N, CA, C and O atoms as a CHARMM CRD file, in Angstrom:
* protein
*
  348
    1    1 MET  N    104.65800 107.32400  89.05000 PROA 1      0.00000
    2    1 MET  CA   103.75000 106.30400  88.56800 PROA 1      0.00000
    3    1 MET  C    102.54700 107.01200  87.95100 PROA 1      0.00000
    4    1 MET  O    101.77000 107.64500  88.66600 PROA 1      0.00000
    5    2 LEU  N    102.38900 106.91500  86.67400 PROA 2      0.00000
    6    2 LEU  CA   101.29800 107.58600  85.97600 PROA 2      0.00000
    7    2 LEU  C    100.33400 106.57900  85.37700 PROA 2      0.00000
    8    2 LEU  O     99.86200 106.75800  84.25500 PROA 2      0.00000
    9    3 THR  N    100.04400 105.53400  86.11300 PROA 3      0.00000
   10    3 THR  CA    99.12200 104.50700  85.64900 PROA 3      0.00000
   11    3 THR  C     98.04100 104.31300  86.69200 PROA 3      0.00000
   12    3 THR  O     98.00800 105.01700  87.70100 PROA 3      0.00000
   13    4 ASN  N     97.17200 103.37200  86.45400 PROA 4      0.00000
   14    4 ASN  CA    96.12300 103.08100  87.42900 PROA 4      0.00000
   15    4 ASN  C     96.52100 101.92400  88.33900 PROA 4      0.00000
   16    4 ASN  O     95.65600 101.27000  88.92300 PROA 4      0.00000
   17    5 GLU  N     97.81000 101.66800  88.46300 PROA 5      0.00000
   18    5 GLU  CA    98.27500 100.59800  89.32600 PROA 5      0.00000
   19    5 GLU  C     98.08300 100.96800  90.78800 PROA 5      0.00000
   20    5 GLU  O     98.02100 102.14700  91.13600 PROA 5      0.00000
   21    6 THR  N     97.99100  99.96200  91.63500 PROA 6      0.00000
   22    6 THR  CA    97.85800 100.17300  93.06500 PROA 6      0.00000
   23    6 THR  C     99.23000 100.41000  93.67500 PROA 6      0.00000
   24    6 THR  O    100.20100  99.73800  93.32400 PROA 6      0.00000
   25    7 LEU  N     99.30400 101.35900  94.58200 PROA 7      0.00000
   26    7 LEU  CA   100.53900 101.66700  95.27900 PROA 7      0.00000
   27    7 LEU  C    100.56600 100.87300  96.57700 PROA 7      0.00000
   28    7 LEU  O     99.72500 101.08400  97.45000 PROA 7      0.00000
   29    8 ASP  N    101.52300  99.96500  96.71100 PROA 8      0.00000
   30    8 ASP  CA   101.64500  99.15900  97.91900 PROA 8      0.00000
   31    8 ASP  C    102.73500  99.76300  98.79300 PROA 8      0.00000
   32    8 ASP  O    103.92300  99.64100  98.49600 PROA 8      0.00000
   33    9 ILE  N    102.32100 100.40700  99.86200 PROA 9      0.00000
   34    9 ILE  CA   103.26600 101.08900 100.74300 PROA 9      0.00000
   35    9 ILE  C    104.25600 100.10600 101.36100 PROA 9      0.00000
   36    9 ILE  O    105.37700 100.48900 101.69300 PROA 9      0.00000
   37   10 GLY  N    103.86300  98.86500 101.51600 PROA 10     0.00000
   38   10 GLY  CA   104.76000  97.85200 102.06500 PROA 10     0.00000
   39   10 GLY  C    106.00500  97.63900 101.22000 PROA 10     0.00000
   40   10 GLY  O    107.00400  97.11100 101.70900 PROA 10     0.00000
   41   11 ASP  N    105.95500  98.04400  99.95600 PROA 11     0.00000
   42   11 ASP  CA   107.11500  97.91100  99.07200 PROA 11     0.00000
   43   11 ASP  C    108.17700  98.97900  99.32800 PROA 11     0.00000
   44   11 ASP  O    109.30300  98.86200  98.84300 PROA 11     0.00000
   45   12 PHE  N    107.82900 100.01600 100.08300 PROA 12     0.00000
   46   12 PHE  CA   108.77100 101.08700 100.38300 PROA 12     0.00000
   47   12 PHE  C    109.56700 100.75100 101.63500 PROA 12     0.00000
   48   12 PHE  O    109.01900 100.22100 102.60200 PROA 12     0.00000
   49   13 ASP  N    110.85500 101.05900 101.61600 PROA 13     0.00000
   50   13 ASP  CA   111.72500 100.84500 102.76600 PROA 13     0.00000
   51   13 ASP  C    111.91400 102.18600 103.47000 PROA 13     0.00000
   52   13 ASP  O    112.35300 103.15400 102.84900 PROA 13     0.00000
   53   14 ALA  N    111.58700 102.25100 104.75800 PROA 14     0.00000
   54   14 ALA  CA   111.68600 103.50200 105.50600 PROA 14     0.00000
   55   14 ALA  C    113.09900 104.07100 105.47900 PROA 14     0.00000
   56   14 ALA  O    113.27000 105.28900 105.53600 PROA 14     0.00000
   57   15 SER  N    114.10700 103.21900 105.39500 PROA 15     0.00000
   58   15 SER  CA   115.49300 103.71000 105.39100 PROA 15     0.00000
   59   15 SER  C    115.83400 104.45700 104.09800 PROA 15     0.00000
   60   15 SER  O    116.86800 105.12000 104.02800 PROA 15     0.00000
   61   16 ALA  N    114.99800 104.36100 103.09500 PROA 16     0.00000
   62   16 ALA  CA   115.22900 105.07700 101.83500 PROA 16     0.00000
   63   16 ALA  C    114.86200 106.55700 101.94400 PROA 16     0.00000
   64   16 ALA  O    115.20400 107.34700 101.06300 PROA 16     0.00000
   65   17 PHE  N    114.17700 106.93200 103.00600 PROA 17     0.00000
   66   17 PHE  CA   113.73900 108.30800 103.19400 PROA 17     0.00000
   67   17 PHE  C    114.56200 108.96900 104.29100 PROA 17     0.00000
   68   17 PHE  O    114.90300 108.32300 105.28200 PROA 17     0.00000
   69   18 SER  N    114.88500 110.25700 104.12400 PROA 18     0.00000
   70   18 SER  CA   115.56000 110.97900 105.19600 PROA 18     0.00000
   71   18 SER  C    114.57200 111.16800 106.34100 PROA 18     0.00000
   72   18 SER  O    113.36200 111.05300 106.14600 PROA 18     0.00000
   73   19 LYS  N    115.08400 111.45500 107.52800 PROA 19     0.00000
   74   19 LYS  CA   114.20100 111.49700 108.69500 PROA 19     0.00000
   75   19 LYS  C    113.19700 112.64500 108.67100 PROA 19     0.00000
   76   19 LYS  O    112.22600 112.61600 109.42700 PROA 19     0.00000
   77   20 ASN  N    113.39800 113.64500 107.83400 PROA 20     0.00000
   78   20 ASN  CA   112.45600 114.76000 107.73200 PROA 20     0.00000
   79   20 ASN  C    111.86800 114.89800 106.33600 PROA 20     0.00000
   80   20 ASN  O    111.47100 115.99400 105.93900 PROA 20     0.00000
   81   21 SER  N    111.80800 113.80800 105.59200 PROA 21     0.00000
   82   21 SER  CA   111.28800 113.88100 104.22600 PROA 21     0.00000
   83   21 SER  C    109.76800 114.02900 104.22600 PROA 21     0.00000
   84   21 SER  O    109.09200 113.65100 105.18300 PROA 21     0.00000
   85   22 ASN  N    109.25100 114.58400 103.14200 PROA 22     0.00000
   86   22 ASN  CA   107.81800 114.78100 102.96700 PROA 22     0.00000
   87   22 ASN  C    107.34500 113.98800 101.75900 PROA 22     0.00000
   88   22 ASN  O    108.12400 113.70000 100.85000 PROA 22     0.00000
   89   23 ALA  N    106.06400 113.63600 101.75500 PROA 23     0.00000
   90   23 ALA  CA   105.47800 112.93000 100.61500 PROA 23     0.00000
   91   23 ALA  C    104.18600 113.63900 100.22600 PROA 23     0.00000
   92   23 ALA  O    103.38000 113.98900 101.08800 PROA 23     0.00000
   93   24 ASN  N    103.99400 113.84600  98.94500 PROA 24     0.00000
   94   24 ASN  CA   102.77500 114.47300  98.45000 PROA 24     0.00000
   95   24 ASN  C    102.01200 113.43900  97.63200 PROA 24     0.00000
   96   24 ASN  O    102.41500 113.07700  96.52600 PROA 24     0.00000
   97   25 LEU  N    100.90300 112.97000  98.19600 PROA 25     0.00000
   98   25 LEU  CA   100.06900 111.95600  97.55500 PROA 25     0.00000
   99   25 LEU  C     98.74400 112.52100  97.06700 PROA 25     0.00000
  100   25 LEU  O     97.84300 111.76200  96.71200 PROA 25     0.00000
  101   26 VAL  N     98.61400 113.84600  97.04300 PROA 26     0.00000
  102   26 VAL  CA    97.34600 114.48500  96.67500 PROA 26     0.00000
  103   26 VAL  C     96.89100 114.06300  95.28800 PROA 26     0.00000
  104   26 VAL  O     95.69500 113.87500  95.06900 PROA 26     0.00000
  105   27 GLY  N     97.80600 113.91100  94.35500 PROA 27     0.00000
  106   27 GLY  CA    97.45500 113.55500  92.98300 PROA 27     0.00000
  107   27 GLY  C     96.84100 112.18200  92.83400 PROA 27     0.00000
  108   27 GLY  O     96.24700 111.87800  91.79900 PROA 27     0.00000
  109   28 GLY  N     96.97200 111.35300  93.84300 PROA 28     0.00000
  110   28 GLY  CA    96.32300 110.04200  93.83900 PROA 28     0.00000
  111   28 GLY  C     94.95100 110.17500  94.48200 PROA 28     0.00000
  112   28 GLY  O     94.83200 110.78900  95.54300 PROA 28     0.00000
  113   29 CYS  N     93.94500 109.63500  93.88900 PROA 29     0.00000
  114   29 CYS  CA    92.58000 109.79100  94.39500 PROA 29     0.00000
  115   29 CYS  C     92.39400 109.12800  95.75800 PROA 29     0.00000
  116   29 CYS  O     92.82100 107.99400  95.97500 PROA 29     0.00000
  117   30 ARG  N     91.76100 109.84200  96.65500 PROA 30     0.00000
  118   30 ARG  CA    91.30900 109.32500  97.95200 PROA 30     0.00000
  119   30 ARG  C     92.43500 108.69300  98.77900 PROA 30     0.00000
  120   30 ARG  O     92.21900 107.66900  99.42900 PROA 30     0.00000
  121   31 THR  N     93.61700 109.28200  98.76400 PROA 31     0.00000
  122   31 THR  CA    94.74500 108.71400  99.49400 PROA 31     0.00000
  123   31 THR  C     94.63700 108.90700 101.00100 PROA 31     0.00000
  124   31 THR  O     95.37000 108.26700 101.75500 PROA 31     0.00000
  125   32 ALA  N     93.73800 109.77700 101.45300 PROA 32     0.00000
  126   32 ALA  CA    93.55300 109.98300 102.88600 PROA 32     0.00000
  127   32 ALA  C     92.34900 109.22000 103.42800 PROA 32     0.00000
  128   32 ALA  O     92.02100 109.34400 104.60800 PROA 32     0.00000
  129   33 VAL  N     91.69000 108.43800 102.58700 PROA 33     0.00000
  130   33 VAL  CA    90.48700 107.71000 102.99000 PROA 33     0.00000
  131   33 VAL  C     90.87900 106.31800 103.47900 PROA 33     0.00000
  132   33 VAL  O     91.68000 105.63200 102.84500 PROA 33     0.00000
  133   34 ILE  N     90.30400 105.90400 104.61700 PROA 34     0.00000
  134   34 ILE  CA    90.62600 104.58700 105.16100 PROA 34     0.00000
  135   34 ILE  C     90.08000 103.48600 104.26500 PROA 34     0.00000
  136   34 ILE  O     89.19400 103.72300 103.44400 PROA 34     0.00000
  137   35 GLY  N     90.61000 102.29100 104.42800 PROA 35     0.00000
  138   35 GLY  CA    90.19700 101.15300 103.60900 PROA 35     0.00000
  139   35 GLY  C     88.80300 100.66000 103.94900 PROA 35     0.00000
  140   35 GLY  O     88.12900 101.21700 104.81500 PROA 35     0.00000
  141   36 ASN  N     88.38000  99.62200 103.26700 PROA 36     0.00000
  142   36 ASN  CA    87.03700  99.07800 103.44900 PROA 36     0.00000
  143   36 ASN  C     86.88300  98.28500 104.73400 PROA 36     0.00000
  144   36 ASN  O     85.78100  98.19000 105.27400 PROA 36     0.00000
  145   37 LEU  N     87.96200  97.72100 105.22600 PROA 37     0.00000
  146   37 LEU  CA    87.91800  96.93900 106.45100 PROA 37     0.00000
  147   37 LEU  C     88.31400  97.81300 107.63200 PROA 37     0.00000
  148   37 LEU  O     89.09100  98.75400 107.46600 PROA 37     0.00000
  149   38 PRO  N     87.79200  97.51800 108.83300 PROA 38     0.00000
  150   38 PRO  CA    88.05400  98.37200 109.99700 PROA 38     0.00000
  151   38 PRO  C     89.54000  98.55700 110.31600 PROA 38     0.00000
  152   38 PRO  O     89.93100  99.60700 110.82600 PROA 38     0.00000
  153   39 PHE  N     90.35200  97.57600 110.03100 PROA 39     0.00000
  154   39 PHE  CA    91.77300  97.65600 110.37900 PROA 39     0.00000
  155   39 PHE  C     92.63400  98.25900 109.27000 PROA 39     0.00000
  156   39 PHE  O     93.83200  98.46400 109.47000 PROA 39     0.00000
  157   40 GLU  N     92.05100  98.54400 108.11200 PROA 40     0.00000
  158   40 GLU  CA    92.81200  99.11700 107.00200 PROA 40     0.00000
  159   40 GLU  C     93.01700 100.61400 107.19900 PROA 40     0.00000
  160   40 GLU  O     92.05900 101.37200 107.35000 PROA 40     0.00000
  161   41 ARG  N     94.26500 101.01900 107.19500 PROA 41     0.00000
  162   41 ARG  CA    94.59200 102.43700 107.31400 PROA 41     0.00000
  163   41 ARG  C     94.70600 103.04200 105.92000 PROA 41     0.00000
  164   41 ARG  O     94.90000 102.32700 104.93700 PROA 41     0.00000
  165   42 SER  N     94.58600 104.35700 105.84500 PROA 42     0.00000
  166   42 SER  CA    94.69400 105.02800 104.54800 PROA 42     0.00000
  167   42 SER  C     96.12300 104.92400 104.01800 PROA 42     0.00000
  168   42 SER  O     97.06200 104.66500 104.77000 PROA 42     0.00000
  169   43 VAL  N     96.26500 105.12800 102.72500 PROA 43     0.00000
  170   43 VAL  CA    97.58700 105.12200 102.09700 PROA 43     0.00000
  171   43 VAL  C     98.46700 106.18400 102.75600 PROA 43     0.00000
  172   43 VAL  O     99.64900 105.94400 103.00400 PROA 43     0.00000
  173   44 ALA  N     97.90000 107.34800 103.03800 PROA 44     0.00000
  174   44 ALA  CA    98.66200 108.43500 103.65600 PROA 44     0.00000
  175   44 ALA  C     99.13200 108.05800 105.05900 PROA 44     0.00000
  176   44 ALA  O    100.27100 108.34900 105.42400 PROA 44     0.00000
  177   45 GLU  N     98.27700 107.41700 105.84600 PROA 45     0.00000
  178   45 GLU  CA    98.67900 106.98900 107.18800 PROA 45     0.00000
  179   45 GLU  C     99.80900 105.97000 107.12100 PROA 45     0.00000
  180   45 GLU  O    100.74200 106.01500 107.92200 PROA 45     0.00000
  181   46 GLN  N     99.72200 105.06300 106.17200 PROA 46     0.00000
  182   46 GLN  CA   100.77800 104.07100 106.00800 PROA 46     0.00000
  183   46 GLN  C    102.08400 104.73100 105.57700 PROA 46     0.00000
  184   46 GLN  O    103.15700 104.35400 106.04900 PROA 46     0.00000
  185   47 MET  N    101.99600 105.70800 104.68700 PROA 47     0.00000
  186   47 MET  CA   103.19400 106.39900 104.21400 PROA 47     0.00000
  187   47 MET  C    103.81500 107.23500 105.32600 PROA 47     0.00000
  188   47 MET  O    105.03600 107.39000 105.37200 PROA 47     0.00000
  189   48 ALA  N    102.99700 107.77300 106.21800 PROA 48     0.00000
  190   48 ALA  CA   103.50900 108.57000 107.33700 PROA 48     0.00000
  191   48 ALA  C    104.42400 107.73800 108.22900 PROA 48     0.00000
  192   48 ALA  O    105.32800 108.28000 108.86500 PROA 48     0.00000
  193   49 ASP  N    104.19800 106.43400 108.28000 PROA 49     0.00000
  194   49 ASP  CA   105.08600 105.55400 109.04200 PROA 49     0.00000
  195   49 ASP  C    106.46200 105.45800 108.39800 PROA 49     0.00000
  196   49 ASP  O    107.43900 105.14100 109.07700 PROA 49     0.00000
  197   50 LYS  N    106.55200 105.72400 107.11500 PROA 50     0.00000
  198   50 LYS  CA   107.80600 105.57900 106.36900 PROA 50     0.00000
  199   50 LYS  C    108.63000 106.86500 106.33600 PROA 50     0.00000
  200   50 LYS  O    109.85900 106.81100 106.33300 PROA 50     0.00000
  201   51 VAL  N    107.96300 108.01800 106.31200 PROA 51     0.00000
  202   51 VAL  CA   108.67500 109.29500 106.22100 PROA 51     0.00000
  203   51 VAL  C    108.64300 110.00000 107.56800 PROA 51     0.00000
  204   51 VAL  O    107.74600 109.76100 108.37600 PROA 51     0.00000
  205   52 GLY  N    109.59500 110.84600 107.80600 PROA 52     0.00000
  206   52 GLY  CA   109.66300 111.53600 109.08700 PROA 52     0.00000
  207   52 GLY  C    108.98800 112.88700 109.08500 PROA 52     0.00000
  208   52 GLY  O    108.71900 113.44500 110.14900 PROA 52     0.00000
  209   53 GLY  N    108.71000 113.42000 107.92000 PROA 53     0.00000
  210   53 GLY  CA   108.10600 114.74400 107.81200 PROA 53     0.00000
  211   53 GLY  C    106.59800 114.66800 107.77500 PROA 53     0.00000
  212   53 GLY  O    105.97200 114.12000 108.68200 PROA 53     0.00000
  213   54 GLN  N    106.01400 115.22000 106.72500 PROA 54     0.00000
  214   54 GLN  CA   104.56000 115.20600 106.60300 PROA 54     0.00000
  215   54 GLN  C    104.13200 114.58000 105.28500 PROA 54     0.00000
  216   54 GLN  O    104.88600 114.54200 104.31200 PROA 54     0.00000
  217   55 VAL  N    102.90100 114.09000 105.28700 PROA 55     0.00000
  218   55 VAL  CA   102.31900 113.48600 104.09300 PROA 55     0.00000
  219   55 VAL  C    101.07500 114.29400 103.73800 PROA 55     0.00000
  220   55 VAL  O    100.18900 114.47600 104.57300 PROA 55     0.00000
  221   56 LYS  N    101.00900 114.77600 102.50100 PROA 56     0.00000
  222   56 LYS  CA    99.81200 115.45900 102.00400 PROA 56     0.00000
  223   56 LYS  C     99.01200 114.44600 101.20500 PROA 56     0.00000
  224   56 LYS  O     99.57000 113.68700 100.41200 PROA 56     0.00000
  225   57 ALA  N     97.69400 114.43700 101.41900 PROA 57     0.00000
  226   57 ALA  CA    96.83300 113.46700 100.74900 PROA 57     0.00000
  227   57 ALA  C     95.49400 114.11700 100.40900 PROA 57     0.00000
  228   57 ALA  O     95.22000 115.24300 100.82200 PROA 57     0.00000
  229   58 SER  N     94.66600 113.40000  99.65400 PROA 58     0.00000
  230   58 SER  CA    93.35400 113.90600  99.25300 PROA 58     0.00000
  231   58 SER  C     92.24900 113.03200  99.84000 PROA 58     0.00000
  232   58 SER  O     92.43300 111.83400 100.05400 PROA 58     0.00000
  233   59 ASP  N     91.09500 113.65300 100.09600 PROA 59     0.00000
  234   59 ASP  CA    89.96600 112.89700 100.64200 PROA 59     0.00000
  235   59 ASP  C     88.85300 112.68900  99.61200 PROA 59     0.00000
  236   59 ASP  O     87.76300 112.23100  99.95600 PROA 59     0.00000
  237   60 VAL  N     89.12800 113.02500  98.36000 PROA 60     0.00000
  238   60 VAL  CA    88.15500 112.85000  97.27200 PROA 60     0.00000
  239   60 VAL  C     88.86900 112.36400  96.01600 PROA 60     0.00000
  240   60 VAL  O     90.09800 112.32400  95.95700 PROA 60     0.00000
  241   61 ARG  N     88.08500 112.00000  95.02600 PROA 61     0.00000
  242   61 ARG  CA    88.65900 111.70000  93.71500 PROA 61     0.00000
  243   61 ARG  C     89.12800 113.02800  93.13000 PROA 61     0.00000
  244   61 ARG  O     88.34700 113.97300  93.02200 PROA 61     0.00000
  245   62 VAL  N     90.39300 113.09900  92.75600 PROA 62     0.00000
  246   62 VAL  CA    90.93700 114.35700  92.24200 PROA 62     0.00000
  247   62 VAL  C     90.52700 114.56700  90.79100 PROA 62     0.00000
  248   62 VAL  O     90.20500 113.61600  90.07700 PROA 62     0.00000
  249   63 TRP  N     90.54300 115.81800  90.37100 PROA 63     0.00000
  250   63 TRP  CA    90.12900 116.19300  89.02100 PROA 63     0.00000
  251   63 TRP  C     91.26000 116.95600  88.36200 PROA 63     0.00000
  252   63 TRP  O     91.72500 117.96900  88.88400 PROA 63     0.00000
  253   64 TYR  N     91.70200 116.46500  87.21100 PROA 64     0.00000
  254   64 TYR  CA    92.77800 117.09700  86.45700 PROA 64     0.00000
  255   64 TYR  C     92.19300 117.90800  85.30500 PROA 64     0.00000
  256   64 TYR  O     91.73200 117.32900  84.32200 PROA 64     0.00000
  257   65 PRO  N     92.20300 119.24700  85.40700 PROA 65     0.00000
  258   65 PRO  CA    91.65900 120.08100  84.33800 PROA 65     0.00000
  259   65 PRO  C     92.61900 120.24600  83.16300 PROA 65     0.00000
  260   65 PRO  O     92.23600 120.76500  82.11500 PROA 65     0.00000
  261   66 GLY  N     93.84600 119.81300  83.33300 PROA 66     0.00000
  262   66 GLY  CA    94.87100 119.98300  82.30200 PROA 66     0.00000
  263   66 GLY  C     95.85200 121.06800  82.70400 PROA 66     0.00000
  264   66 GLY  O     95.49300 122.01700  83.40100 PROA 66     0.00000
  265   67 GLY  N     97.07300 120.92400  82.26700 PROA 67     0.00000
  266   67 GLY  CA    98.09600 121.90700  82.60600 PROA 67     0.00000
  267   67 GLY  C     98.57600 121.75100  84.04100 PROA 67     0.00000
  268   67 GLY  O     98.25800 120.77700  84.72200 PROA 67     0.00000
  269   68 ARG  N     99.34400 122.73200  84.47800 PROA 68     0.00000
  270   68 ARG  CA    99.86400 122.71200  85.84500 PROA 68     0.00000
  271   68 ARG  C     98.80200 123.22900  86.79900 PROA 68     0.00000
  272   68 ARG  O     98.22300 124.29200  86.57400 PROA 68     0.00000
  273   69 VAL  N     98.54700 122.48900  87.85100 PROA 69     0.00000
  274   69 VAL  CA    97.54900 122.89900  88.83900 PROA 69     0.00000
  275   69 VAL  C     98.09700 122.65500  90.24000 PROA 69     0.00000
  276   69 VAL  O     99.01500 121.85700  90.43000 PROA 69     0.00000
  277   70 SER  N     97.53000 123.34400  91.20200 PROA 70     0.00000
  278   70 SER  CA    97.93800 123.17800  92.59600 PROA 70     0.00000
  279   70 SER  C     97.16300 122.02400  93.23100 PROA 70     0.00000
  280   70 SER  O     96.19000 121.52600  92.66600 PROA 70     0.00000
  281   71 ASP  N     97.60900 121.61500  94.39900 PROA 71     0.00000
  282   71 ASP  CA    96.89900 120.57500  95.14400 PROA 71     0.00000
  283   71 ASP  C     95.45900 121.00200  95.43000 PROA 71     0.00000
  284   71 ASP  O     94.53500 120.19700  95.31200 PROA 71     0.00000
  285   72 LYS  N     95.27100 122.26600  95.80500 PROA 72     0.00000
  286   72 LYS  CA    93.92500 122.76600  96.10400 PROA 72     0.00000
  287   72 LYS  C     93.01500 122.68400  94.88200 PROA 72     0.00000
  288   72 LYS  O     91.82900 122.37900  95.00700 PROA 72     0.00000
  289   73 GLN  N     93.57000 122.95600  93.70000 PROA 73     0.00000
  290   73 GLN  CA    92.76700 122.87900  92.47200 PROA 73     0.00000
  291   73 GLN  C     92.37400 121.43800  92.15600 PROA 73     0.00000
  292   73 GLN  O     91.29200 121.19600  91.61900 PROA 73     0.00000
  293   74 LEU  N     93.23600 120.48300  92.48300 PROA 74     0.00000
  294   74 LEU  CA    92.93200 119.07800  92.21200 PROA 74     0.00000
  295   74 LEU  C     91.71900 118.58800  93.00300 PROA 74     0.00000
  296   74 LEU  O     90.94800 117.76800  92.50400 PROA 74     0.00000
  297   75 VAL  N     91.54400 119.08200  94.23100 PROA 75     0.00000
  298   75 VAL  CA    90.44800 118.60100  95.07700 PROA 75     0.00000
  299   75 VAL  C     89.21800 119.51000  95.04900 PROA 75     0.00000
  300   75 VAL  O     88.14300 119.10200  95.48700 PROA 75     0.00000
  301   76 LYS  N     89.36200 120.73300  94.54200 PROA 76     0.00000
  302   76 LYS  CA    88.27100 121.71500  94.56500 PROA 76     0.00000
  303   76 LYS  C     87.03500 121.25700  93.79100 PROA 76     0.00000
  304   76 LYS  O     85.91500 121.43500  94.27100 PROA 76     0.00000
  305   77 HSD  N     87.21100 120.68000  92.62100 PROA 77     0.00000
  306   77 HSD  CA    86.09400 120.28000  91.75100 PROA 77     0.00000
  307   77 HSD  C     85.11500 119.34500  92.46800 PROA 77     0.00000
  308   77 HSD  O     83.91100 119.40100  92.21600 PROA 77     0.00000
  309   78 ASN  N     85.62100 118.48800  93.35700 PROA 78     0.00000
  310   78 ASN  CA    84.77300 117.53300  94.08200 PROA 78     0.00000
  311   78 ASN  C     84.61100 117.90100  95.55200 PROA 78     0.00000
  312   78 ASN  O     84.33100 117.04300  96.39000 PROA 78     0.00000
  313   79 ASN  N     84.79200 119.18900  95.85700 PROA 79     0.00000
  314   79 ASN  CA    84.60200 119.70600  97.21900 PROA 79     0.00000
  315   79 ASN  C     85.42700 118.94900  98.25300 PROA 79     0.00000
  316   79 ASN  O     84.94200 118.63800  99.34100 PROA 79     0.00000
  317   80 GLY  N     86.65700 118.66100  97.91000 PROA 80     0.00000
  318   80 GLY  CA    87.52500 117.92400  98.81400 PROA 80     0.00000
  319   80 GLY  C     88.50700 118.80800  99.54500 PROA 80     0.00000
  320   80 GLY  O     88.47000 120.03400  99.44500 PROA 80     0.00000
  321   81 SER  N     89.38300 118.15900 100.28000 PROA 81     0.00000
  322   81 SER  CA    90.39200 118.84600 101.07200 PROA 81     0.00000
  323   81 SER  C     91.74300 118.18100 100.89500 PROA 81     0.00000
  324   81 SER  O     91.84400 117.00200 100.55600 PROA 81     0.00000
  325   82 VAL  N     92.77300 118.97000 101.13500 PROA 82     0.00000
  326   82 VAL  CA    94.12300 118.43300 101.23100 PROA 82     0.00000
  327   82 VAL  C     94.34000 118.12100 102.70800 PROA 82     0.00000
  328   82 VAL  O     94.25800 119.01100 103.55400 PROA 82     0.00000
  329   83 ILE  N     94.61100 116.87500 103.00800 PROA 83     0.00000
  330   83 ILE  CA    94.80900 116.41600 104.37900 PROA 83     0.00000
  331   83 ILE  C     96.30600 116.30700 104.63200 PROA 83     0.00000
  332   83 ILE  O     97.03700 115.76700 103.80200 PROA 83     0.00000
  333   84 ILE  N     96.77200 116.81700 105.78000 PROA 84     0.00000
  334   84 ILE  CA    98.18500 116.71600 106.13600 PROA 84     0.00000
  335   84 ILE  C     98.31800 115.82700 107.36300 PROA 84     0.00000
  336   84 ILE  O     97.68100 116.05900 108.39100 PROA 84     0.00000
  337   85 ILE  N     99.15400 114.81200 107.23600 PROA 85     0.00000
  338   85 ILE  CA    99.40300 113.86400 108.32400 PROA 85     0.00000
  339   85 ILE  C    100.87700 113.95500 108.67900 PROA 85     0.00000
  340   85 ILE  O    101.73700 113.89800 107.80000 PROA 85     0.00000
  341   86 LYS  N    101.16700 114.09600 109.95500 PROA 86     0.00000
  342   86 LYS  CA   102.55200 114.17800 110.41500 PROA 86     0.00000
  343   86 LYS  C    103.16400 112.79100 110.48000 PROA 86     0.00000
  344   86 LYS  O    102.54200 111.84200 110.95600 PROA 86     0.00000
  345   87 GLY  N    104.40800 112.68800 109.98800 PROA 87     0.00000
  346   87 GLY  CA   105.12500 111.41800 109.99700 PROA 87     0.00000
  347   87 GLY  C    105.76400 111.13000 111.32400 PROA 87     0.00000
  348   87 GLY  O    106.40600 110.09200 111.48700 PROA 87     0.00000
């Protein structure tokens, strides 16, 4: 998905993932940040319920300098971190 659309984790079926699959959500901005309401979990936490492996996420707005970049480079510009959540 290369648009500004919202990713609704509820649309994913857990049975579509192998029990040890991993998800990398770092390229999506602030995927490790909790929602605005107290009961809202982060996109990464919700995805961890669907996959059995680990979920990588970002805690800041990511920055794309162009070309191929690593997860660390995406979050470095805004002093962020790559967060890993176990599924």
